[in-house]
N, C-alpha and C positions, 0 to 999 in steps of 0.2 A: 543413544542412538541420535544423530544429527536428524534435523528437521528442516524440510524445504517450505516455504511459503510462497504458494501460486495464487494467481488471480486470473482468473477468465473474462475474456472481453469478446463482444462480437454483435452484430446487429442482430435484430429479430429473427426467429427460424433460422439462425445459422447453426443451430444444434448444440450448443455448449452444455446444456443440461443431457443431454442424451451421450456427447462424448464422455462426460464426467460418469455419468451411469456405466458407460462401456467400461472406462478405468477400473470400476469400481467390482463390477462383474468378473471381468477379463482377469483381475490380481485375487478373484476370489475373497473378495472385501464385503461381501454381501451376507447378513447371516440368512439361513434357509426359509425362517417364518416370515423376514421382509422380503425376500424375494419371491415366496407362494404369496404373498398379498398384493405384491407390483403386479403379478401374473394375473391374477384375479381382475384386476382392476383394468388391466390392459382388455380382458376379455368381455368385460361390462361395457369397456368401449368400442367393442364391434372391431377390434384390432387383431391381425392373424399373428402377431408376433408381439414379443414384452417388450412393453415400452418403458426402456431404460431411463428416461427422462423424470419418470416419476419418484427415482429415488432421490433426485436432489431437490426436485418441485413441492415444496412441503405446505405450503399454504392453500386455502381450499382454490381462493380466487386462482391462483398459479396452475391448477391442476386443471380446473373448469376452463379455463382460457388458452391452457397450452402456452404458457409464458413464464418468465421468471419475473418477477416483482420485487422481492427484497433481496439481499445477500445472506446467502445460505453458506454456513461453512460445513464442507464435509471433512472426514479425515479418513486417512487409510495409510497401510503401511507396505513394504517390503521388505525381503530380509537385510537390505543395505540402508534404509533411512526410512523416516515417518515423511509424511505428508499431509497439508492442512491445504485445501482449497477454498477460495474466497469466489462463489459461484455468483457473478454481479450481472444485472440486466442488462439488456440490450436497447432496450427504448431510451431515446433520447431524454424526454422527462424524468428518466432514474438516474442519468448521468451523477448526480450526488452520492447514489449509492456506489457505483463504480469506483468514484473516488476515494470513498471511505474504506471499501472492500478492498481497493490494491494498496493502502497506504502502509503496509507492512509486507507488500509481496516481495520476494526476491526474483519471482519470475513472471513474467505476464504471458500468457497464452492467448492469442487473439484469433478467432475462428473469422473466415471468410467463406462466404458460399461459393461454391465454384462455378453456380449458374450466372450470379449477380457480379462477383467480381470485387474491386474495390469499390468503396460506397462510401458517403459520408461519415457513416458513424465508424467505418474503419479510421478514417482520419482522425476522428474524436479520440478515437481509443488509443490508438499509436500517439496522440499528443498525450494524452493524458498518461502514458506509461513512461513517455519521456520526460513529462514535468516531474513525474515523481522520482524519477532518475533510477528507476527499475534497472538493473543490470541485464538481465536475460530477458528475450524474448523469442517466442517460438510462435511461429505463424502457421497456422494449419488451414490449408486448402480443404476443406471439408465439402462431402456430399460428391467426391469425385465419380462415384457410382452413377449420379445423375448428367455427367457428362462423357460417359462410356470411359472414364478414365485416360482421358485425354492429355497426353504429353504438351501439346502446342496449348491447350488451354491454362493448364497449371504453367507454364513457361510464360504465358502473358501474363497472368496473374503476378509472378513474381516481378516482371518487369516494372509493370505498373507500381506494386507497392515498394520498390526500390525506388522510385520518383518521391515517394512518399518521405521515405528514409532521408534522400536529400536535403531536406526543407527543413528539417530539425538541428537545432543549435547542439544537439546532446548527441555526440558521437562516439561514445564509449560503450553502447551496447553491445551484447553478443545477441546477433539475431541468426534464427535457423527458419527455413521453411521446411513444410511437411505435407506431401500429398494425403488424405485419408479418406476413410469413410467411418463415420462412427457409428452409424446406422449397423451396419455388417461388421466392423470391428477392423479394416482394412487399414494395419499400419499404424494403430491403436498401442496394442500391447505386443501382438506378433507382425512379423513383415508380411505383405501383400504380395501372393502372386499374380494378383491382377494389376499388379502397379511394377512390370519388369524393369520400366526405365527408371526407376530410382531406387538410388543405391546407398541413401542415406538412413539414419537410425529412424525407428520408430519413434512416436510420441514417450512411449515409459521410458527408452533407451536414453532419448534425450534429458528428459527430467534426471534420470539416474546417474547422469553423467556430470551434471552441472555442478561446479563447485560452490559449495556452501562454507563461506567464511567471514566473518563478521570484522575481523582484524587484518585485512587484505591492506587498508588503505588506512597510512598513518595520521590517524584524525585526532582533534587535540580532545583532550581529555574534558568531559565536561560532566557533572553532579548534580542533579536539582533536588533539593531536600524536599521531602515530603512530610516529615513528621520529626519533630526531637523529641528523644525517648527519656526521659525522667523518672525511673521507677519510685515507688514508695516504699518498697520493703527496705526492712532493714541489713539484708544483705546486700544488696545493691543501692544503695542510700545515695553514693558518690558517683553512680553512674551516668554518663552524660552521652548520649549517642545520636546519631542523626541518620536516619532511616531513607532510604530513596532509590533512586535506580542510576546508574550510570547508564548517561544516554550515549557517550561517543568515548572512543581513545580507552585507558585503563590509568588505573589508581594504584600504586603500591604503598604498603606499608613503610614509613619513612618519607614517604613524598612531601614537598613543599607544597601547600595550597594554599591560594586566596580566598577569602570569603566574598562573594558579592551580593547587594552592592556596596557594602561597608567597607570592602578591601584589607579587612584585618587578615595575619597572616598565622599561618601556624603549620604544624605538620600531621600527618596521619599517624596515631598511636596504634591503630588496630582496624583489621576488617573484619565484620562477622557475617555471616549468612547463618541465621538462627543461632544454633549453638555452635558452630563451626568457625575456626579462627582462620582466615585466608590469608596468604602473603600478598596476594593483589586480586582485582577485580576488572573484568573487562566489560566492552559494551553491553547493552540489554542483560546485565546483572542485577537483581535488586539485593541490597546490601545494608548495612548497617556500620558507619564510620565513628569512631570516636578520635578527637584531637589531644594533642599535648596540651594544650590550653583550653580555658575555659572562656567561652566567646558567644556573644547574643547572636544566635543562628536560628531561624524560624523558618516555617514552611515558605517557599518561595524562593529563598535565597539559592546562592550555585555556586557550588565550589570548583574551581580550575586553577591550573597549574600556573605560576606566575610568568613562565617565558610564553605562554601561549592564551592569554586572556582575549575572551571574547569581546566584541564591539559593543560600547553603551549605546543603543538605538533610542532614540527619541521620535525621530521624525525619518521615515525609509519608505522604500517602495515596495511594492509586494504584488504578486499575480494570485489574484483569488478567483476561487470557485465559489459563485453563490448558490446557497442551498436554501434559501427561503421563499417563501411566494411573496412576500413585500421586498420590491427591487431596492437595491442599493444605490444610494446618492449622496452627492457631494455634501458634508456638512454632517452627515449621520453620525450618531453617537454610539459606539458599541462597546461590550466588554472584549477584551483580549485576552485570550488563555494562552501564554507560552511555558509549555510543560507545567510545573506547580505554580507558575507567577501569573497572578491576574491583576489585570490594569483596566484602567479607561483608554480607550482611543476614538480619536475623532478622524472622519475620512477628509481629509484636506481636498484633494482632486481625485478624478478621474480619467486618467489617461486614455483609456479605450477598451474596446471589447474584441477578443482573439478570433480571427476568422480561422476555423480548426482545417480549412481545405489549404489556404495559404500559409498560415501560422503567423501571418501579418496581423497587428492591430488596427482596429478601425477607430481613428481619432474623435469621430463625429457622435459619441455615444454619451449621453449625459447619466446613464443609470445601466447598474448592471442587472439583469434579470435573471428569473430562477433558472440554474443550470448553465448560465454563463459563466466564461472564465475572462476576466478581465485583469488591467493593470490600474491599481489605486496607489495614491500617495497617504498614508496613514501618520498619525502624531500621538504618541502616546502622555499620559499624565505624568508618569517618572518613566525613566529609561527602562529598557529592556536588553539583556545582555546576551544576543543572537549573533549566530554567523549566518551570511547568506547560504542559501538551501542549495546552492551549487557545491559548496565547500564542504559543506557537513550538512547533508540533511536530518540528522536526528534533531540538530538544534538551531534548524532555521526554518521550521513550520510552526504554526500557529491554528487557533481556531478563532472564529468570531461568534459572539454571543450578543443575544437580543437582550438588553437592559431589562428588558418590561417584562417578556415572557420567560426567558433564561433558555430558549430553544438555540439549539447552533445552526448558526446563520449562514457561516462560508468557513471555509478552510484557505489560509493563505502560506504562501511561499517568499521569504524574503528575497530581495533582490539584491545585485552588489550595491 
């Protein structure tokens, strides 16, 4: 059964956790004992209804404050597919959590409070969804019950959001708009009789009909080696395999490959997944390859096809979302993790910080603060073999690590 990865986004109190709780409740994905506990918790809070947001806000601080702080992953399924939802925080100070939560999403669900309309965080969330090249976007105009299910109010919000769409450089997103009330379940799983002027799908219908296919785009083949396998047993004494994950594209037995950075060439002898022999492997599959030749290959090396090699990049521009309390400044030295390849990197220059309302870069910034998104020039000690993120997201992203604390300090996207 195929899996759809979803990331939610929205400002504080837009109802993300309640919406997810409603999805779980109306698809009968909540165990009875957990539902009973939520009902009791709602009564203790003095509520006359079951607070479905408690199904997702798992941290004590989240329940006490009524907000989402950390990324929560929620799982549910329907007869047609499985779902993994990353419920990300809405606060500005947790922007970094949204970026990490949405990094693997195929769909971004952005909530807008019908009373407040498009706000600053809406711009930020849409910009991040576009930056991450999330192909599908569902804009949920929530809390329609608080504006008397007004069609005029809904149309105004859609018009305002359309202006936001016009400012982005990523024009290939499939975008849908849905008016709903997560508190009362209107247009979440079942159509709403209170919104007769809307003839589109419910949220669940929309999610059920989104195409999930990792191989739609003819992306170049990339395989980063995680581990060289050399068993010590007599039975497999001559076995030399290379374990890792196909980042993009596909590999087949007999394909000619180039090892980077050494540029040695060989052909694929076999592809294995556990004990199963495969004729080919596709993006996101974790496999073990064997080659026809014994080559010096280790963790961090990349295999690619000779007719579509990635560019060797030693100095390049990148968009960076900064996640550290210590600001990023020009001249800083960090560790750059590109897949399994770890390399020292120096910040040569900071070009500016992006204004999420206008999507323009302000060049008068000399540092990138926590949760800022800026453009930098990086220089690595040795080349990394990467694609531009717009051409191949799986091989165009990296993380920056503080060399002293080893904390993740930022996530970056390589530009052309």
